[in-house]
Each structure stands twice: as structure tokens, then as C-alpha cells.
C-alpha positions as CSV (number, residue, x, y, z in Angstrom):
1,M,10.6,-4.7,10.8
2,L,6.6,-4.2,11.3
3,L,5.7,-0.7,9.9
4,D,2.1,0.2,10.3
5,E,1.0,2.8,8.1
6,P,4.4,4.7,8.0
7,T,3.2,7.6,5.5
8,L,-0.4,8.3,6.9
9,G,-0.6,12.1,6.8
10,L,2.7,12.4,5.4
11,D,3.9,15.2,2.9
12,P,5.3,13.6,-0.3
13,R,8.8,14.5,0.6
14,T,8.5,12.4,3.9
15,V,6.8,9.7,1.9
16,A,9.6,9.5,-0.6
17,L,12.3,9.2,2.5
18,I,10.7,6.7,4.1
19,S,10.3,4.8,1.3
20,G,13.6,5.0,0.5
21,T,14.7,3.7,3.9
22,V,12.2,0.8,3.9
23,T,13.8,-0.2,0.2
24,T,17.2,0.5,1.7
25,M,16.5,-1.8,4.6
26,A,15.0,-4.5,2.3
27,K,18.2,-5.0,0.2
28,T,20.3,-5.3,3.2
29,G,18.3,-8.4,4.6
30,V,16.1,-7.1,6.7
31,T,12.7,-8.5,6.7
32,V,9.9,-5.8,6.5
33,L,6.2,-6.1,7.2
34,M,3.9,-2.9,6.5
35,V,0.6,-2.4,6.6
36,E,-0.2,0.7,4.3
37,Q,-3.5,2.1,3.2
38,N,-1.4,4.1,0.4
39,V,-2.2,1.7,-2.3
40,R,0.5,2.9,-4.9
41,V,3.4,3.5,-2.2
42,G,2.6,-0.2,-0.4
43,L,2.9,-2.1,-3.9
44,S,5.7,0.0,-5.2
45,L,7.9,-1.4,-2.0
46,A,6.4,-4.9,-1.5
47,Q,7.9,-7.9,-2.9
48,H,4.5,-9.9,-2.0
49,A,1.3,-8.5,-1.3
50,T,-2.1,-9.2,0.8
51,V,-4.9,-7.1,-0.2
52,L,-7.8,-7.4,2.3
53,S,-11.1,-5.9,1.7
54,A,-13.7,-6.0,4.4
55,G,-11.2,-8.2,6.4
56,T,-11.3,-10.9,3.7
57,V,-8.2,-11.7,1.8
58,A,-8.8,-10.3,-1.7
59,L,-5.7,-10.5,-3.7
60,A,-2.3,-12.2,-2.8
61,G,0.6,-12.9,-4.3
62,P,3.7,-10.9,-6.2
63,A,2.9,-7.3,-5.6
64,D,3.9,-6.3,-9.6
65,K,1.0,-9.0,-10.1
66,I,-1.0,-6.9,-7.8
67,A,0.0,-3.6,-9.0
68,S,-1.6,-4.8,-12.3
69,H,-4.3,-6.8,-11.4
70,P,-7.6,-5.2,-13.5
71,G,-9.7,-5.6,-10.3
72,L,-7.8,-3.5,-7.6
73,M,-9.7,-0.4,-7.9
74,E,-13.0,-2.1,-8.0
75,T,-11.6,-4.6,-4.9
76,F,-10.9,-1.1,-3.1
77,F,-13.6,1.5,-4.4
78,G,-16.2,-0.7,-6.3
79,A,-17.2,0.1,-9.7
80,G,-13.6,0.9,-10.8
81,R,-13.3,4.1,-9.1
82,A,-12.5,6.3,-6.2
83,P,-15.7,7.6,-4.2
84,A,-15.9,11.1,-3.7
85,R,-13.9,12.1,-0.3
86,T,-15.5,13.7,2.9
87,P,-14.0,16.4,5.0
88,G,-11.7,14.3,7.3
89,D,-11.1,11.3,5.1
90,Q,-7.8,9.8,5.8
91,R,-7.7,7.7,3.0
92,H,-4.9,7.8,0.1
């Protein structure tokens, strides 16, 4: 199954429902390929992850290793912190 931003704009309750559904599908043998900007959700569901930065592979490997990678926040936000949000910002 291919999922493109399945949690975009959803409330936390619905995100949890989708996360549970994706987990159940994977446990039953369904291969899931998911594109997700919500890094925490994406990495919590994945077995393998590929992190893109400006269209280039920045990190790739087991999701648990990527999640604990010391450069993950810098890869996304630079300088180890998230940028200030602007009105209408869609990032998670």
C-alpha cells in the first residue's frame, strides 16, 4: 500500500487511529510505503526509513537508528532546532 502524507492536517486522535491501522496492516504482511513529513509518526511506524533533504538522501537505514541519529534535527531544521513557524505553515 502506498500512503502519501496520511496524517497531514489531522487531529491527534485520528493520527493515532491511522497509525494503528498502518501497524496492523504491516503485521498482517502488507508492505507499506509511506511518505510522511511528521517525522515522529513516520519513524515510529517504519522498519526502514529514508530521510530526504532538498531532494537528496540525507539518512537511510533502520528506522530506530534514524530516530536516534544525533544529526536528525539538524538535517531537517539546521542548527539542531526547529525554525519559527509562520501562519499557514503545514510542517509537523
